[in-house]
N, C-alpha and C positions, 0 to 999 in steps of 0.2 A: 505310261502311268505305272508307278510302283510305290510301295510303302517305304518311306524314307526313315522314319523313326517313330518310336512310341515312348511317351513320357508318362510316368505313373507316380502319383503321390497319395499315400494313405489308402490305397486300394488293397483290401484284404490283408495279406501278410507283408506287403511292401510299405513299411512305415516311412522310410526315408525316400526322398526323390530319387527316381531311377530313370535313366534314359537308355533305350536300346536302339541302336542305329542298324539299318538293314541296307544291303546292296542287292543289285540284280543277281539272280542265281539262287543258290540253296543255302539257307541258314538253319543250323540245328540248335535246339535248346535242350540241354541235358541236365541231369541232376538226380539225386535219390528221390524215392517216393516221399510225398508229403512236404517237399521243400518249397512248393509254390510255383511249379512250372505252368500248370494249367491255369493259374491265376492270371498269367499273361494273356492266354486265350480269352478268358472271361473278360479281361479289361478291354481287349479289342472289340469283342462282341458287344460289350456294354456301351462303349463310346459310339458304336455304329447304330445305337438306338434300341437295344434289347430292353423290353419292358417287363419281362417275366423274371421275377426273383428266383423261381424254381429252375429256370434254364441256367441261372448263374450259381446254382447249388446253394440257395439261401431260402429263407422264409419270407423276408421282406427286404425291400431295396436298401434299407439302412444297414443290412448285414454286410454290404460290400465295404463299409468303412472299417479301417484298422481298429480292432477292439481292445488293444492293449495286451501286455504280458505282465509277468511278475515284476519286471524292471521298468516297463514303460507304460505311460498312461494311454487311454484310448484317445484317438484323434477326433476332431469335430467334423471333418469332411473328408471326402475322397475325390480325386480329380485325375482324369486320364485324357491325354491329348495324342492324336496321331497326325503325322504330317505325311501328305501324299504328293508325289511328284506328278504334276499335270502338264508336262511339256507337250504331250501329244494332244491336249485339249479334249480329253474324254469328258471331263466335267464342263458344263456350259458356263464357266466363269472365267474372267480375264485375269487369272493368276497362274503362274507357273508352279506354285506350291500352294497347297490348301491344308490348313490345320483345323481339324475338327476336335472340339473339346467338350467334355461333359463333367459337371461338378454336382455332387449331392451332399447335403448337410444332414445331420442327425435329426433335424426337425422334419425331414422328408422332402424338403424343397430341392428341386433339380434345376440346373441351369445348363443351357446349350450355347455353344459359340462356334462360329465359322470365321476363321482368321481373327479371333479375339472380339468379334462383333456378336452381340446376343442374337439368338435366333430361336425358332420353334423346332420341336421334334419333327413336325411335318416337313420343315425345310430340309432337314438332314435326310429323311427318308426319300423325299423327292430327288435330292441330289444324287443318292446312290442307286435309285431305281434304274433297272435295266443295265447296270454296269457290271453285274456279277459280283458285287462286293458289299451287299447289304448284310444286316445282322442275321438274316435267315437264308442267305444265299449259299451257293456251294463253295464260297471262298473260305468258310470256316467249317472244318469237318472234325468232329470229335469221335471218339471210339463208339460212344453210345449211338451216334447218328448213323452208323453203319446199319444197325438193326432198324432204325427209323426209316432209312431210305428203302431197305428191302421189304419190311413189313408194311410201310406206308400207313401206319395207324394215325400219324399226326399230319398227314398231307405234305410231308417234306419232299416227296418225290415230285409232285406237281409243281411245288414252289420252285424247285430247281429247274424244271423244264420251262416254266414261264420266265424265269430269270434269263435262261439261255436264249429263249425266243424273243426277249426284249418286249414282252407284253405286260410287264408289271404295271407300267404307267397306264396302259389301257384298262387293266383290271381296277386300278385305283379310280380312274375316271368313270368307269362303269358303275362302281359302287357308289361314287358320289352322285352320279346321275340317278341311280335307283333310290338313293335317299331323298333327293329332290323330288322325284316322281311320287314317292309315298307322301311327302308333305303336300304336294300339289293335289293329290287325290283327297287327302283330308280337308284341305282348304275348299275343294269343290263341294264336298258333302256339307260343310258348314254353310257355304254360300247358298246352296239349294234350300236349306232350311230357312235362311234369312230371306231369300227371295219369296218363298211361299208366304211367310208372315207379312212381308211388305205388300204383296198383292192383296192380302186380306185387308190390311190397313188402308191401302189406296181405295179399295172398293167402299169401305166404311166412310171415308172422308168425302166421297163425291156428293152424298146427300147433304152433308153439313155445309159444303161450299155453296149450294143453291140457297139454303136458308140464310147464310151469312150475307149473300148478295142482296136478298130482299130486305134484310135488316139495314144494309148500307143505304138503300134507296130511301127508306122511311127516315132514316137518320139525317140524310141530306136535306129532306124537306123540312124537318124540324129545325135544322141549322138555318135555313133561309128565313123561316118565320121568326126565329129568335133574333136574327140580325136586323130584320125590319122593325121589330118592337124595340130593339136597342136604339136604333136611329130615331124613332119617335121620342123616346125618353130623353135622348141627348139633345134633341131640338128644344124641348120644354126647359131643360136645365140651362141651355145656352141663353134663352130669353131672360130667365130669372137672374143669371149672372150679370147681364148687361145692366139691369136696373140697380143691382147692388153696387156696381162700380160707379154709377152716377152719384149715389149717396156718399160714397167714400171720398170722392173728389171734393165735394162740398165741405166735409168735415176737415179735410186736409188743408184747405185754404185758410180756415180759421186757426188752425194750429200753427201756421207759419208766423202770424203776427205775435203770438205768445213766445215763440222760439227766439225772436230778435232780442227782446228785453232780457230774457234768460241768458242769452249769449254774452251780453255786456257784463252781468254779474259774474258769470263763470270766468270771463277774461280777467276781471279784477281779482277774483279769487286765485286764479292761476299765477298772477304776478306776485301776490302775497306768498303763495306757496313756494314759488321760485326763490323769493327772498329768504323765506324760512329754510329752504333747502341749502342755500349758500351759507347762511349763518350756522346751521347744524353741521355742514361740512367743515367750516372753519373751526367750530367747536371741537369736532372729532379730531381735526388735525392737531389742535393745541393739546388735546388730551393725549394723543399719540406721542407728540413731542415731549410732553411732561413724563409719559411712561418711559420713553427712551432715556431721558435725563436721569430718571430714578434708576434705571438699569445700569447706566454708566456710573452713577454714584455708588451703587452696590458693588459693581465690578471693581471700582477704584478702592473701596474699603477692603475688599477681599485681597487686592494686590498689596495694600499697605500691610495687612496681617501677614501675608506670605513673605514679603520683603523683610519685615521685622523678625519673623521666625528664621529666615535664612541668615540674617545678620547675627542673631543670637547663636545659631549653629556654627557660624564662622568663629565667633568668640570661643565657643566650646572646643573647636578643633585646635585653636591656638593654645588654650590651656593644656589640652591633652598632649600636644606636640612638645610643649615646654617641659612637661613632666617626663616624657620619654627621653628628651635630651639630657635632663638632669640625671635620670637613671643610667643612661648610656655613659655619661661622663664619670659617674661613680664606678661603673664596671671597668671603664678604661683605666682609672687609677689603680684598681685592684690588679688588672692585667699587667700594667707596667711593673708593679712590685713583683709579681710572679715571674715576669720575664727577667728581671735582674737576678732573682734567686736561681732560676734555671741556667742563666749564663754563667754564674759563678760555679754552679755544680758541674756544668759541662767542662769548664776550664780545669776544675779539680780532677775530674775523671781523665781528661787528656794528660794531665801531669802524671797520674797513677799509671796510665798506659805506657808512658815513656819510661817511668822507673822500672816497670815490669819487664819491658823489652830490654833495658840495659842489664838487669839481673840475669835474664835468660842468656844474653850474650856472654856474660862472665862465666856462668855455669857451663855453657857450651864449650868454652875454651878449656876449663878444668877437665871436663869430660873427655875432651880430645887428648889432653896430656895423659889421663888415666888409661885411655885406650892404647896410646903409644907404648906406655910402660907395660901394660898387660901383654901387648904383642911381643915385646922383647922377652918377657918372662916365659911366654908360651914357646918361643923359639928355643930358650934354654931347656925348657921341659922336654921339647921334642928331641933335642940333642941327648938329654939324659936318658931318655927312654928309647934311644936308638937300639940298644941291645935287647930291650924287652918289647920291641915293636909288635911282634906277632901276638905276644901275650896281651899287651895293652890294647892292641887293635881289636882283639876279640872281646875284651872286657868292655870297651867303648861301644862296640856293636851291640853287646847284650844290653847295656844301659840304654842305648838309643832305642833298641827294640822295646825295652820295658816301658820307656817313656811313651813310645808310640802306641804300645798296646794299652797303657793306662789312659792316654788321651782318647784313643779310639773307643775304649770301654765307656768313657764319660759321654762321648758323642752318641754311642749306641743307646746308652740309658736315656739320654735326653730325647733321642729320636723315638725310642720305644714308648716313652711317656706321651710324646706328641701324637704318635700313631694311634695309641689307645684313645686319647681324647677325640681325635678326628673320627675314629671308628664309631664311638658312641654318638657323636653329633650327626654323622652321615646316616647311621641307622635310624635315628630319630626322624630326620628329614624323609628317609625312604618310607617309614611307617606313615608319616603324614600324607605323602603322595599316594600310598596304597589306599588309605582311608578315603582320600579324595576320589580316586579311581572308582572305588566301590560305590561311593555316593553318586558320582556322575553316571555310572552304568545303570544304577537304579532310576535316576531321573530320565536318562535316555530311553530306558525300557518303558517307563510310564508315558513319556512323550510319544514314543513310537506306537504304543498301544492306543493312545488317545488319537493320534494322527490316523492310524488305520481305521479306527472306529468312525472318525468323521469322514474319511474317504469312502468307507462303505455306506455311510449315511448319504453322502452326495450321490453315489452310484444308485442307491435305492431311490433317492429323490429324482434323479435324472430319468430313471425308468418310469417313476410315477408321473413325471412331467411329460415324457413322451406319450404315455398312455392317456394323460389328461388332454394333451394337445390333439391327439388322434380322436378322442371322444368329443372334444370341442369342435373339431372340424366336422365330424359326423353330425353333431347337433346343429351346426350352422347349415349344413346341407339339408337336414330334416326340417329346420325352421323355414328355409327357403322353399322347399317342396310343399310344406304345409301352408305357407302363405299363398303360394300359387294355387294350391287346391282350394283354399278358403276364398280367394278372389274369384276363382271360377264358379264355385258353388254360390257365392253371394250374387254374382252377376246373373246366374240362372234364377236364383230366388227372387231378386228384384224384378227380373223380366216377367216371371210367372205371376208374382204378386201384383205388379202393375196391370197385367192383363186381367187378373181377377177383379181388382178394384175398379178399373175403367170399363169392365165388361167388354173387352176387346174380343172380336170374333162374332159378336151379336150384331144384328141389324139395328139401325137407329130407332125404329119403332119399338123393338124389343127392349132396348135400353130405356127409352122414354116410358114405356109401360111399367117396367120394373121400378123406376124411380118415382112414379106418380101414383100407381094403383094401390099401394099400401098393403093392407091385410087381405085384400081380395085376391091378390096373386100369391100363390104358394112359393113361387121362385122359378128360376130357369130350370128347364128339364135336365140340362146337362149337369147342373149343380146337385140335383137330387139323386142321380143314378150312382149306384155303388157296384163296382165290378172288379174282379181280379185282373191284374195286368196282362195275364195270358190271354184273356178273352176280350180285351179292350178293342183291338182292331175289328173283331167281328161285330161288336156292339156299335161302334162308330159307323161302319159300313152299312149296318141294317137300318139305322135311324138317322143317317146323315142329313136327310131332307128336313127333318123336324128337330134337329139337335139344338137349334137356338130358340125353340118354342118356350112359352111360359105356361105354367100349370095352374089351373084354377079348379075349384071343387066341383062345380056343376054348371048347367046351362044358364041359370039365373045370373051367376057371377060373371060368366062369359059375356052375357048380354050387356051387363053394366059396364064391363071393361071396354067392349066394342063401342058402346054409345059415348064413352068418355073420349074415344079417339076421334069422334066427329068434330070437325072444325079445326083439327090440327093439320096444318099445311105440310106437305112433304112426308107425312107418315103413311107408310104402306108396307106390305110384305110382312105383317105381324102374324105369327102362327100361335094359336092357343090350343092347349091340350086339356081335355076335361078328365078329372080324376074319376068321376062317376059316369063316364060315357057308356054307350052300348057295347056289349061284349058279344063277339061272334061266337056261335056255337062251335065247339072244338070237335075235330074229327079224330077219333081215337086210332092212332097208328102205332105200329112197332118201329123201333129205331132201325132204319135201313142199314145195309152194310156200309162201314166207314163213317157212320154218324157218331159224333161224340155225345149227342143228346139234344134236347130242346134248349134253345138259347135262353128261355125264361128261367130255366133251372140255375143259371149262372149269374143272374142279374137281380139286384135289389134296388128299390126306389125308396129313398129315405122319407119316412113319415106317411107312407101309403101301404095299403095291404096289397095282396097279390093280383087284385083285379086290374090295376093299371099295368102291371108287369105283363099279365096274360094278354091284355089288349095290344100292347106294343110288341111283345116278343113271343107270344104264344104260338104263332104259326110260322116260326122260323126254326129250321133245323141247322145244327152246327156240325160241320164236317172238318176232318183233319186235312184234306187236300182238295185241290181244284177239280180233278177228274171225277172224284166221287160225287161232288156237289152238282156238276153238270149232268152226270149220268142220272142222278136222282130226278132232276127237273125234267129231263127229256123223257124219262120212262114213267113218271108219276104225275097225275093231274088232280091231286086231292086237296089243293088249296094251300099248300105249304111252300114257303120260300127256303132257299138254302144260302148259307154263308160259311166261308172258310175261316179257319183260325187266323190266317194272315190278312183278312180284310177284303175278300172278294164276295160281293153280294149278288146272287143269281135269283132274279124275281120270277115268280110263276107266270107273269105276263110276258116273259121273254126278254126283259131288259136286264142288263148286267152293270153293276157299279164296281169299279176297280178302286179300292181304297188302300192298297198296299203302300208301304213306305212313308205313311204319314207319321210325323213325330208325335210320340205319346206325350212328350212334355208340353207340346203346344195344343194338345187336344182340349176341347171344352169340358169333357168328362173328367171328373176327379181333380179339377184344378185346386179346389180348397184343400183336399187331402194332400196334394203334392206340395202346396205352400207350407202346410203344417210340417210335412215330412222334411222339406228343404230347410225350414226354420230350425228344426231339430238337428239336422246335419250341420248347419252353419254354427249353431250353439256348441255342438260337440267339437267341431273343428276349432272354434275360437278357444274353447277350454283346453283342447290339446295343444294349441299354439301357445297359450299362456303357460301351460305346464312345461313345454319345451323351452320357452324363453327363460322361465325360472331355473330350469336345469342348466341352461346355457350360462346364465348369470352366476349360478353356483359354481359351475366348472371354471368360468373365467376367474372368479374370486379364488378358487382353489389353485388355479395355475399361478396367479399373482403371488399367493402365499408361498407356494412351493419355490417359485423363482427367488422371492425374498429370502426364504430359508436357505436355498442353495448359495445365494450371494453371501449371506451371513456365515455359512459353514466354510465357504471358500476363503473368506477373510480370516476365519479362525485357523484354517489349514495353513494359510500363508504365514500367519503369526507362529503357529506351531513349528513349521518348517524352519523359520528363522531361529526360533529358540533351540530346535533340535540341532541345527547347523552350529549354533554357538556352543551348545553342550558338547557336540562331537569334537569341535576344535579344542575346547577345554580338556576333554578326555584325552585327545591325541597329545596335547601339550603335557598333561599330567603323566600319561604313559611314557612319554619321551623322558620327562624329568625322573620318573621312577626307575626307568631302565638305566639312565645315567648314574643315579645314586646307587643302584644295585651293583652296577659295574665298578663304581668307585669303592663300595664296600668290599667287593671281591678283591680289587687291587690292594686295598688297605690290609685285608686279611693276609694276602700273599706277602705283602711287605712286612707285616708283623711277624709272620713265621720266619721270613728270611733274617729279620733283625734279631729275633730271639736265638736263632741258630748261630748268627755271627757273634752274639754276646757270649754264648756258651763256649765257642771256639776261642774267643779272646781271653776268657777267664782261665781256661786251661793253659793257654800260651803264656799269660802273665805269671802263673805259678811256676811253670817250667823255667822261665827267664830269671825269676828271683832266685830260684835254687842255684842256677848256673852262676849268677852274679855273686852270691855268697861264697861259692866255692872259689871263684876267681879272686875275690878280695882277700881271702885267707892266705893266698900265696903271694900278695903284692905289697905287704907292709914293710917298706924300707924308709929310713929316716930322711935322707936328703930329698928323695922324691916326695915324701910327705910334706916336708917343709915348703918345698917349691910349690907344691899344689895348694898348700894352705895360703901361701902368699898370693898365688894367682886367684884363689877363691876370695881372699880378702879384697884384692883389687877389683875383682868382678862385683863383689858386694858394694864396694864404694862406687864403682861405675853405675851399678843399678840404682843406688841411692841418689846419685846425682841425676841420673836419667829420670827417676821418679820426681825429683824436685823440679826438673825442667818441665815435665808433663803437668805437674800441679800449677806451676806458674803460667804455662800456656792456657790451662783451663781458666785460671783467674783472669788472664788477659782477655780470653774470649768472653768471660762474664762481664768484664769492664766494657768491652766493645759493645756488648748487647745493651748494657745500661746506657752507654753513650748514645746508641741509636734511638733508644726509647726517649731519652731526654731531648734529643734533636727533634723527634716527631712531636713531643709535647710542645716544644717551643714553636714549631710550625703551626700547630693547631691554635695556640694562644695568639700567635701573630695574625692568623686568619680572622679570629674573633675580634681582634683589635681593629682590623680593616673593616669588618662588618659594622661594628659599633660606630666607627668614624663615618662610614657611608650613611648609617641611620641618622646620625646627628645632622649631616648635610641635607638629607631628604626632609627631615622635620623642620629645619630652618627654612628651607624653600617653601614648605607647606605653610609655615607661619607667615612668610612673606606674601604668598598667594592669598591666604585668608585675610590678611590686612588689606590687600587690594580689593578683595571682594567686599569687605566691610565698607570701604570708601564708596564703592559703586552702589551698594545697597542703601547707604545713608543718603547719597545723592538722589537715587530713585525715590526714596521715601519722601524727601522734601518736595520733589516734583509732583508726586501723586497727591500729597496733602494740599499743595497749591491747586491742583486740578479739582479736588473735592470741593474746596471753598468756591471756586468758579462755577462748578456745576450746581452747587446749592443756591447760588445767587440767580442763575438762569432759571432754575426750577421755581423759585419764588416769583420771578417776573412772569413766567408762563402761567402760574396760578392766578395772578391778578388779571391777565388777559382773558382767561377762561371765565372768571366771575363777571367781567364786563359783557362778554358775548352772551352769556347765559341770560342776563337781564334783557338784552335786545330780543332774544328768542322768545321770552315770555310775552313781551309786548306785541310781537308779530302774531303769535298764536291767538291773543285776545282779539285782534283785528280779524283774523281768519274766522273765528267763531261767530262774530257778528255777521259777516258776509254769508256764511253757511246758513244762518237762521233765515235771512231774507230769501236765499235760494230755495230753502225747503218750502217756504210758503208759496213761492211762485211755481215750484215743481208740482205741488198738489193740484193747482189749477190746471197745469198742463196734463197731469195724469188723468184727470176727468175727461179731457178732450181725447186722450189716447184710448180711454176705455170705449168711447164711441167708435173711434177708428178700428179698434180691435174687434168690436162686435161685427162691423161690416166685413173686416178681413176674415174673421172666423166663418162668417156666412159664405164669403167668396171661396175660402179654402175648402169649406164643406162641399160647395157646389163643384169646385175644381176636383176635389177628391172623388166625389161621386161620378163625375164625368170621366176622370182617369180610370176609375174602377171599371166603368162600362167599356171604355176604349181598350183597357188592358184585357178584360174578359173577351172582347171580340178578337183581340190579337192572339191571346193564348188559346182560346177554344176553337176559333174558326180561321185564324190567320188573316183576318181583315184589319186594315189600317184605317181607323176613324180619327186620326190625329188632327184633322182639319177642324173638328168641333172644338178642340182645345185652343185653336188659333182664332176662333170666332167665326168660322165659316161652317155652313151645314150643307149636307147632300140632300137635294130636293127629292121628295117621295112621289112616286107615280100614283095614279088613281087606284090601280090594282093593289099597290103596297099599302095605301091608306085603308083599304078594306080588311087587311089582316088584323085579327083580334086574338086575345089571349085564349078564347074558347077554341078557335081553330088550332092553336098550338097544342092545347090539352088533348084534342081529338087525335092528333097525330101521335102524341106521346102514348095514348091508350093503345093505339095500333101497335106501337113498338113493344109495349109490355105484353100484348097478346101473342107476340111471336115466341115468348118464353125464353128459356136459356139458349143462347146462341154462342157457338164456338167461333169467335172472330178470328182466331188464329188458324181456323180450318183451311182458309185459302192458302196461307203461307205454308202451313203444315202439309197440305195436299201437294203443293208445288215441291216442297223439300222431299216428301216421301216419294213422289213420282220421279224426281231427279235422282234420288238415292237408288230407287228401283232400277232406273235406266243405267246408273253407274254400276250397280251390282251385276246387272245383265252383261254390261261390257266387261266387267271383271271376270265373270264366268267364262265369257268367250275367250278372254286373254288366257285364263287358266287352262281351258280346254286346248287352246292353241299351244301353250307351253307344255302341256301333257303330251300332245302329239309330237312336238319337237323333241322332247326328252326320249320318248319311245323310239323316234327315228334315230336320235343320236346313239341310243343304246344298241339298236340294230346295226348301225354303221360301225360302232366300236367292236361289236361282236364279229362282224364280217372281217374286219382288218385283223383282229386278234386271232381269229380262227385260221385265217390264211397263213399268218406268220407262224402260228403254233404248229400247224401241220407241216409246213416247210421245214421248220427246225426239227420236228419229231422225226421226219424221214432222214435228215442228216445225222441226228444222234443215233438213230436205229442202225444206220450203216456203220457209223464209227464204233458203236458198241460191239458189233460183231467182230470188227478188226481188233479192238483193244482186248476183248475177251480171249480171242485166239492167241494174242501175244502173251498175255499174262498166264494163260493155262497151257500154252504151247499146243494148241489144238482145241477141239471142242466146238460147240455151237451155242449161240445166244441170240435172243430175239426180243424186240419190244413190240407191244401191240396195245390198241385202245379198246376199252369196253364197248360192246356193240349196243346199238339202239339208243344211244345218248349223244348229246352235243359233245364234240371233241373238247370243248372248253371245260366241260364238267366230267368227262369220261375218266374212268380209272386207267392208269398206265400199268400194264401187266408186263412183268419180266419173266422170261423163260430162259433157263440155262442148262446146258448139257456138257459137263466137263468131259474131257477126252477119256474114252473107255467106259463111260457110264450112260445108262439110258436117260431119256428125257424125263425130268421129274420136277416137282415143285421146289422152288428155291428154299422153302422152309426146311427141307430135308437135307440140305447141304451142310457140311461141317462148318465150324466157325471160321477156319482158314479159307475155305472155299467161298463162304458168304462174304468175307472181307475182300477177297480178290474180285468177286462179282461186283460188289459195290464200288471198288476202286476202278474196275473196268468201265462202269457207268459214269463215274466222275471224270475219268480221263476222256471218255467219249464226249462229255459235255464241254470239257476244256478244249477239245479239238474243234468242236463246233463253234463255241464262243469262248475264247481264252479269257480267264479271269486275270486281272492285272496282278493280283497276288493271291496265294492260297495258303491256308494254315492247317496243318495236319497235327492232331493231338493224339499221339500214340496209336495211330491206325495200323502200324506194322506189328503191334504186340502179338496178335494171334498167328502171325506168319512164321513158317520155318525158314531155314537159311536159303533154300532154293527159291522159295516164293519171294523172300526179301530181295534176293539178287535180281529177280525179274522186276519187282517193284522199283528198285533203284535204277535199273536201266530205263524204265518208263519215266522216272523223274528227270533223268539226264536228257531224255528225248524232248521233254516239254519245258525245260528250264530256260530256254532261249526266249520263249514267249511269256512265260508265267514265273513270277517270283514265288519261291516256296519257302515257308517257315515251318519247320518240322520239330515237334516235341517227341523225343524217342529215347529208348534205352538200348537200341540195337547198334552194334559197332559198325556193321556194314552200311547202315544209313548214315552214321556219323562220318564215315570215310569220304563220302561224296560232298560233304558240306564244305563250303568255302569260308565259313565263319562259324565259330562255336560260341554259344553263351552258356555258361555254367551257373546254375541256380543253387545256392547253398543256404543253410540255416544254422549258422554258427551259434546264434542265440535263439533259444526256443521261441517260435512264433514270429520271427523277423527274417524275411528273405533278403538275400544279398546276391549281387550279380557280378560275375567276372566274364571277360570276353577273350577269345583267342582267334586271331586272324590266321587261317590255315595257309593263305598264300605267303605270308611272312614266315611261317614255320617251314614251308617247303624251301624258301630261299635260304633260310638258316641252315637247314639240313644239307642243302647242296654246297654251300660255301664253307660249312663246318666252323663258321665264325659267328660268335654270338654278338651281333651288332645291334639288335633291337630287342627290347623286352617282349616276351610272349604274352604277358598279361597286359591288356589295355586298360590301365587303371583310370583312364579318363572317361570310361563308359559310365561308371557309377561311383558315387562317393562312398559307397559301402565296401 
C-alpha cells in the first residue's frame, strides 16, 4: 500500500486544480517560506478526516477554501482527493486502488466520498483505523508535533502507540459500548420509576375489579327481566296485529270491484291521450318542417343577395380593366413617339461620331507630315551646331535643368499645400480621439468604482449571509432542543396532573370519602403538608403509613364520616386524622450530636395550627446520616423516633422503614405545588419556544432578503462588467486610433520639413540656373542658327496646335459617345416600358374575359336560386295548411279527454274513501309493526337477542317462572344497581392492561439488566485483548527505541516505561533519554536538536514495529545541524523500502536523497503553483550529457 497521488482544488492557496503523483521511496517538496508547502500536508490531513480547524491553522473549517486575491475572486468550495494503492489488501475492500475525497462549501456543508460514492466521516475513520495512516496517526508529522510527542500534553504519544498496536478499533468499540452502557443505565432508572408507579396502580385497580364484577352480575339479572317483559309485550302486540289484518282484507275486497270500472275509463282515456300524442307529434313535425323551409328560404335569399353583389363586382372589375387598358394604350402611343425621336437622335449622333473620326484621321496625317519636316530641320540644326556642340549642349542642359527645377518647384508647392491641409485634418482627428480617450477613461473609472463598491457589498452580504445561516442553524438546534425539553416537561406535567386529579396513590376508600364527604373532610393529609424539598424524604418516611389519610376537624366529624361508610361494599382501609386530637406531652430534650433538629420545625400543614404538626412530627428527630440516627435510638429511650435526611425512619419500638430512592415527583406530598410549578415551567418553555420560532422566522426572512439582494447585486455586477468590457474595448480602439493619428501627424511634420527644405534648395538652384542661361544666350546670337531655330519653333507650334486640335476632337468624340450610350440606355428603358404596358393590356383583357364568364355563372345561379325560392314558398304554404288542419283535430281530441277525466275524477273520489279506510288499518298495522320492530331492535341492540320470529307471526312461549316476572321486580334490581354507586367498568380491562404492562416492563428490566451485563462483559473482553496487544507492542517499541536512539545519537541510552499503579491502557508513557556523554535527565532539558532527534528515534521505532504505508514529514529536520541531518538521512534510506516518505524540507542534504522533487512557487501573490523534477531522469541526463527529456514535468500541474 502506498500513496499514489493527491488532487487539490480550491484548498487554501491552491486556486487551480493541482495533481501531485508519488512513487515508492522518498519524495521531497521544496520552496520558499509562505509559498504553500505546508498546505499540501494540511490537505492530506484534512481529507483523512481532520475535524479541528485549529489543527489546520484556521479558525473555522470554511477557512480552508481559497479566499481570493487582488486578481482572483474567492472560490465557493474546496476539494481534496487522495488515491491509495491497495494491491496488498491492507484495506478491507475489493479494490486495488482507493480514492478518498472530501469537499466543503462556504455554507459549511461537508461531503465525503470513497471511490466517488458518498459516505460518512465514520466510514473513513473506520477504514484507516489501525493502518497507521489516520489524520492523528504517526503518518503525518509536523514540526510542532515533535513537542507534542515529547511533552504529551495533547495525548499524541498514546495515540501513536495505540495506532502501532492496532487497538484503535478496540478503543472505538469500547467507547461505543460505554455509550450504550450509559444509555442502558439511564433506561433502567426510568424503568424502575415506571414499575413502582405501575405496582401502585395495579394495587389500586384490584378493588375496582371486584366491584365491577358485582355490577355485571346485577346488570345481567336486569337484562333477563327486561327480555322477559319484552316478550310479554311482543305477544300482546302480535295478537292485536292479527285482528287488524282481518279488517284490512275485508276492505280490500270491496276496493277491487271499484278498481275494475275505473280501469275501463282509464283505458279509454289512455287511447285518447295516445291519439292526442300522435297528433301533437305530427303537428310538431310539420312545424319543424315549416321552420326548415323558412330557413332554406332565408338562406336562398341571402345567396341571391351575395350572387347579385358578386355579379356587380365583376361588372366593376370589367370597367376598371377597360379604363386601365385605355390608359396603357395612350401611354404606348406616347412611348412610340419618343422611340422614333430617340432613334433619329441616335442616328444623328452616329453620323457626328463618324465625321469626327474622319477629321481626326486627316489631322493625324497632317501632324505626321509636320513631324517629318520638323525632324529634318532638327537634323540640319544639329549639323549647324556641330561646331558649337559643347556650348549648345551646356545651354540645353541648363535649360533642361531650369525646366526640371521649375516643374519640381511647382510639384513641391502643391505637395506642401496638401501636407499642410492633411496635417490640420489629422490633428483635428487626433484631438477628437484624445477627448474620446479622456471621456472613456472617466467612464471606466466610474464603472470600476461602482463595480468595486458592488463587489464589496456582495462580500459584506456574503459574510452577513454566512453569519445568518450559522445563526439560523443554531436557532434550529435551539428550537429542536427546546421542543424536546417542552415535550419532556409536558409529559411530566400531564402525568403528575392526572395523578392529582384522579387521586392516584390513594386507596379506593380514601378516594370515595374525599369525593362524597364534602365539607366535613378538610382534604387528604398529603395535600395539606408543606415541606422543603430537602426534607421531603424524611417526612415521607416518617408518616408513610398515614400519608393517604384524610383530615377532619374533630371526633364528631370523624364519627359522621365513618357512619357514612357503613353499607358501602368493598370500602375498607380508610385512615382518618383528627386536627383536634389528643397531644402527647412533650419531653424536653436537647438536640443530640448529629441531629439537625426536630422534624416538626421543618414542616407546615396548610390551614392548621402547630397542634397537628406537633402530634404528627413532634417526637421525631431529624439526623443528617444513618449511623447517628441508629446510635441515638440504641442509646436513648425517651420516646423519640429518628429519621435521616435521605428517608430512613428508625422507630423507637425497634422497627425501621427504608424509604430512600423514592421519586419526589411521584410522591403524594406537594403534588399540587409541583403541578403549579410544572405548569409555570411549561408556560415559560412555550413562551421561549415561540420567541425562538419568531427569531427563526425573522432570520429566515433576513436570509431570503440577503440572498435576493446578493442575486440582484450579482446581476448588476455582471451588467457592469459587460459595460466595463465594452468601454475598455472602446478605449483600446480609441487609444489605437489616437496613436495612429499621432504617428501620422509626426510623419506629416517630418514630410513637411523635408518638403520645405527641398523647396528652399530648388529656389536657389533655379536662380543659379537662370543666371547661367542668361550668360549662355548672350554669347549664342547668330543669324542662321536663329532663323533655323525660329522655323523649328514655328513648326513645333504648328505641330502642337494640330495636336491640340486632335485632342479637342477626341474629347468631343468621347462626349458624343457618352451621349450615344445615354440615348441607347433611354431607348432600352422606354422599350421595357412598352413591353410592360403591352403585358398589362393583355392581363386586363384576360381579366375582362374572366369577369364576363363569372357574370354568366352568377346570372345562371341567380335564376336557379330564384326558382328555388318560389318552390320553397309554395311548399311552406302547403305545410301551413296541414298545420291548421291538424290543430283542429287536436282541439277536438282534447275536448273528449276533458269529458273522460271528469268522469274519472268522480269515480276516484269514491275509491279514495275506500283507500282511507284501508290506510287507517295499514297505519294501525304499521304502528304495531313499528312498535314490534322497535322492541325486536332494542332486544338485538341492547342484549344481542333475536326476536324476529314475532315479526313473522310466531311467538316464543313463556314459562310459568317467566310469567311471574313483573315491572316491580325489575325496578328492585335497578335500585340495587344504583346503590353500587360509581363503578369503573373499564377497571377489569385496565387492570389486565396494567398488569400486562407491569409484566412487560419487568421483562424489559430483565432484558436491560442482561444487556448491561453483556456490555460490561464485552468491555472487559475488549480491554483484555487491547491490553495484551498494547503491552506486546510497547515492549517491541521500547526495544526498537533504544536501537534507533543509539543510531541517531551514535551512542547514549533511551528507555520507555509506563506509569505505575494504573491500567496500561490509561497509563502515561514516560520517555527517558541520555545522549552520549550526558547524565540521565528529563527530556524537557534537552536542546531543540536533541529533542527532535529523540522524537524521530521514537517515530522510527514505531515504524520499525509497525511500518506505516506512507509518512509525511513537514520540516522536521529544520532544528538539526549537518551531522544530525546526515544521520537522519541514513535512517530514511534504511526505512524507505518499507515506507513511502514525503518530506517538506529546506535542507539540501535531505533533498539529495529524494527520487522526485516538487517545487512550490507563488508567482502571483496568494496563488500556489507546482512544478516537478524527476531525479532519476536528471541522473540519466547527467550520465549521458545529452538533453533528451525535459526536466520539468509540465503534466503534473496546469499551473
